[in-house]
C-alpha positions in Angstrom: 213.3 358.9 237.4 211.1 355.8 236.9 211.4 355.6 233.2 215.2 354.9 233.8 214.6 351.7 235.6 214.7 348.7 233.7 212.1 346.4 235.9 209.6 347.5 238.5 208.0 344.4 240.1 204.6 346.0 241.4 201.5 343.5 241.7 198.4 345.4 243.0 196.9 341.9 243.8 200.0 341.1 246.6 198.1 340.0 249.9 200.2 342.0 252.3 202.1 344.7 250.4 205.3 345.9 252.1 205.4 349.1 253.6 209.1 349.8 254.4 208.2 353.2 256.0 205.8 351.6 258.3 203.0 354.0 257.7 205.3 356.9 257.3 206.2 359.3 254.8 209.1 359.1 252.3 210.7 362.4 253.1 213.3 362.5 250.4 211.6 360.8 247.2 214.0 362.5 244.3 217.2 361.0 246.5 219.2 358.6 244.3 220.3 355.5 246.0 223.2 354.0 243.9 223.7 351.1 246.2 220.2 349.9 245.5 221.2 348.5 241.9 223.4 346.0 243.8 220.2 344.7 245.2 217.2 345.6 243.2 218.8 345.4 239.4 220.1 347.8 236.9 218.3 351.1 237.0 218.3 354.7 238.6 216.7 354.2 241.9 215.4 357.0 243.9 213.5 356.6 247.1 210.4 357.6 245.4 210.5 354.6 243.0 211.6 352.3 245.5 209.4 353.0 248.5 206.5 354.2 246.4 206.4 352.1 243.4 208.4 349.0 243.8 207.9 348.0 247.2 204.0 347.7 246.6 204.7 345.0 244.7 206.4 342.8 247.6 205.0 340.6 250.1 205.6 342.2 253.9 207.5 339.0 254.9 209.8 338.7 251.7 213.6 339.0 252.2 213.5 342.0 249.8 211.2 343.8 251.9 213.0 343.6 254.9 215.9 344.9 253.1 214.1 347.7 252.1 212.7 348.4 255.7 216.3 348.3 257.4 217.5 351.1 254.9 214.2 353.3 254.5 215.8 355.8 257.0 218.1 356.9 253.9 215.0 358.1 252.7 213.8 360.1 255.8 211.4 357.3 257.1 211.2 357.2 260.8 212.9 360.7 261.0 215.9 359.5 259.4 216.7 357.1 262.2 217.6 353.8 261.7 215.8 351.0 263.7 217.9 348.2 265.4 217.8 345.7 268.3 214.5 347.1 268.9 215.8 350.5 269.2 213.9 352.9 266.6 214.4 356.3 268.7 217.8 358.1 269.4 217.1 358.1 272.7 216.9 354.2 273.0 219.8 353.7 271.0 221.9 355.9 273.5 220.5 353.9 276.2 221.7 350.6 274.1 225.3 352.3 274.2 225.5 353.3 277.7 224.3 350.3 279.1 227.0 348.7 277.3 229.7 351.2 278.4 228.3 351.4 282.1 228.9 347.4 282.4 232.2 347.8 280.9 233.3 350.8 283.3 231.9 348.7 286.4 233.8 345.7 285.1 237.3 347.6 284.7 236.7 348.8 288.4 236.1 345.4 289.9 239.0 343.8 288.0 241.4 346.3 288.9 240.6 346.0 292.5 241.2 342.4 292.4 244.7 343.0 290.6 245.7 345.8 293.3 244.7 343.2 296.0 246.8 340.4 294.7 249.8 342.5 294.0 250.2 344.3 297.3 250.9 341.0 298.8 254.3 339.2 297.8 252.8 335.7 298.6 249.9 336.2 296.3 251.8 337.4 293.6 253.9 334.2 293.7 250.4 331.7 294.4 249.1 330.4 291.2 245.6 330.8 291.9 246.1 334.2 292.5 248.2 334.6 289.2 245.2 333.1 287.3 242.6 335.7 289.2 244.8 338.4 287.9 244.7 336.7 284.3 241.1 336.7 284.4 241.0 340.2 285.7 243.4 341.1 282.7 241.1 339.7 279.8 237.9 341.4 281.6 239.7 344.6 281.3 240.6 344.0 277.7 237.1 343.3 276.9 235.5 346.1 279.3 237.7 348.7 277.5 235.7 347.9 274.3 232.4 347.9 275.8 233.3 351.3 276.9 234.1 352.4 273.5 230.7 350.5 272.6 229.6 352.1 269.0 232.2 355.0 268.7 234.6 352.5 266.6 231.9 351.4 264.3 232.1 352.6 260.8 230.1 355.9 260.2 229.8 355.5 256.3 229.8 352.7 254.0 233.1 352.7 252.5 232.1 352.2 248.8 229.0 354.1 248.5 229.3 356.7 251.3 226.1 356.0 252.8 225.3 356.8 256.3 225.1 353.6 258.3 222.7 354.7 261.2 224.2 353.2 264.2 224.1 355.7 266.8 227.6 357.2 268.0 229.4 355.7 265.3 232.5 357.5 264.3 234.9 355.0 263.2 235.7 353.3 259.8 236.8 349.8 258.8 240.4 349.9 260.7 239.0 351.2 264.2 235.9 348.4 263.8 238.6 345.5 263.1 240.8 346.9 266.1 237.8 346.6 268.6 236.6 343.3 267.2 240.5 342.2 267.7 240.4 343.2 271.3 236.9 341.6 272.2 238.0 338.3 270.8 241.2 339.0 273.0 239.1 339.7 276.0 237.9 336.0 275.9 241.1 334.9 277.8 239.2 335.7 280.9 236.8 332.7 280.3 240.0 330.6 279.3 241.4 331.5 282.5 238.5 330.9 284.5 238.6 327.5 283.0 242.2 327.2 284.1 241.1 328.2 287.6 238.5 325.6 288.0 240.9 323.0 287.1 243.3 324.2 289.6 240.6 324.0 292.1 240.0 320.3 291.0 243.6 319.3 291.3 243.8 320.6 294.8 240.5 319.5 296.2 240.1 316.2 294.3 243.5 315.0 293.8 245.1 316.6 296.9 248.0 318.5 295.1 249.6 321.2 297.0 250.7 324.6 295.9 254.1 323.5 295.8 253.4 320.7 293.7 251.3 322.6 291.0 254.1 325.2 290.6 255.9 322.6 288.7 253.0 322.8 286.4 252.6 326.4 286.4 252.7 327.0 282.5 250.2 324.5 281.6 247.8 326.8 283.4 249.0 330.2 282.3 250.1 329.8 279.0 246.9 328.0 277.0 244.4 331.1 278.0 247.1 333.3 276.6 248.0 331.3 273.6 244.5 330.1 272.8 243.2 334.3 273.4 245.6 335.5 270.7 245.2 333.0 268.3 241.3 333.3 268.0 241.7 337.0 268.0 244.0 337.0 264.8 242.0 334.1 263.6 238.8 336.8 263.5 240.4 339.8 261.7 239.1 338.6 258.4 235.6 338.5 259.9 235.1 341.2 262.3 232.2 343.8 261.5 229.6 345.8 263.8 226.8 343.8 265.2 225.2 347.2 265.8 226.3 348.3 269.5 230.0 346.9 269.2 232.1 345.3 266.7 232.8 341.3 266.7 232.2 338.4 264.4 228.8 338.8 263.1 226.1 335.9 263.2 225.1 334.4 260.1 221.8 335.2 258.9 220.5 333.2 255.7 219.8 335.4 252.9 221.7 338.2 254.1 222.9 340.2 251.1 227.0 341.6 251.1 225.6 345.2 251.1 223.9 344.8 254.5 227.5 344.7 255.8 229.4 348.0 256.3 232.8 346.3 255.4 231.5 344.0 252.7 231.9 340.9 255.4 229.4 338.4 255.0 229.9 334.9 256.7 228.4 332.2 254.1 227.8 329.9 257.0 227.7 329.7 260.6 231.7 328.7 260.7 233.2 331.8 261.7 231.0 332.6 264.7 231.1 329.1 265.8 234.8 328.4 265.6 235.7 331.8 267.2 232.7 332.5 269.7 230.1 329.6 270.2 232.2 326.7 270.6 235.4 327.9 272.5 233.0 329.6 275.0 230.6 326.4 275.0 233.3 324.0 275.5 235.0 326.3 278.4 231.8 326.7 280.1 230.9 323.0 280.0 234.5 321.8 281.3 234.4 324.3 283.8 231.1 323.2 285.0 232.1 319.6 285.0 234.9 320.5 287.2 232.9 321.8 289.7 230.6 318.6 289.9 233.5 316.5 290.4 234.8 318.7 292.9 231.6 318.4 294.8 231.0 314.6 294.0 234.5 314.0 295.6 233.5 316.0 298.9 230.2 314.2 299.1 231.8 310.9 298.7 234.6 311.8 301.5 232.0 313.0 303.6 229.7 309.7 303.3 233.0 307.7 304.3 233.5 310.1 307.4 230.0 309.6 308.4 230.7 306.1 309.0 232.6 306.8 312.0 230.4 309.7 313.4 227.2 309.8 315.1 224.4 310.6 312.3 223.7 314.0 314.4 227.1 315.0 314.3 227.5 314.3 310.7 224.5 316.1 309.4 224.9 319.4 311.7 228.7 319.6 309.9 228.3 318.7 306.7 231.2 319.5 304.3 229.6 319.0 301.0 226.6 321.7 301.7 229.3 325.1 301.9 231.1 323.2 298.9 227.8 322.7 296.6 226.9 326.3 297.7 230.3 327.6 296.5 230.5 325.6 293.6 227.0 326.6 292.2 227.8 330.5 292.6 231.3 329.9 291.0 229.7 328.0 287.9 226.7 330.3 288.0 229.0 333.2 287.5 231.3 331.2 285.2 228.1 330.7 283.0 226.8 334.3 283.3 230.0 335.8 282.2 230.8 333.3 279.4 226.7 333.8 277.9 227.3 337.4 278.1 230.6 337.6 276.2 229.0 335.4 273.6 
């Protein structure tokens, strides 16, 4: 009821008025949105008042207009379908969810085959390099299982207002979303094991350490990825929320209101996502790439020394540094690809 609204900000002189329905019709003009009072001020806010009166006084680029557009589906705009990540139909949203599930399923198959291949050979089971490969695979499977669940654990209804949050396939609640976020974060162990593996290659190639020598330092390679992974997973518990297609630490968006988070979690800065995601992955990728550069530089240096005692043609046709460069580049590319996709 418009008479119950304390203040209705409408201004016919707005150059580019807000249109939350994007040219569509408000299907439920009498529906009362109680939660709107938290954002728009005290009063009885119906869909008709919000979208047909109040919004006309807002600039289309304003923060409040963006908020109204985000939740216009509650009033029947866009056939009641929420638009997110560029997907404005159920079909597009299904594609987003199932692409994530498909990639998770393929990751589980690939990582399981690696674990099976290592486990069937006793020598491989005791090799540090192969143990690191198993660590990478276990971390990958943990994360991939979360990708397979995709939107399923995401909160379906707002815990305080009972409003449908409009995420395709969401059937969960606060606890299931937090659990998924925890295991997504725990899956970062695969990146840290990858870093440990690149360090293993460095000490073997550049410093000439044998497997028997490295075994004495086994736990310096195996424990840090597990400890860091578990620590970051627990540290993220207060911050896990949905990011539309999965639950993890949401990025900071300046001006974002608390109501726009299903679990009332609103990062006040970039701190949580930086400390839990961007910085750990960025550092791991940087150090891993640096290790590969050091390996190539060492092999190239050794090759130049050896060429002094060889004929030029022989040295050029049997270059050791070229295959090392190729393998290091492929390793680095896959490392960066996996790390950037996780983040």
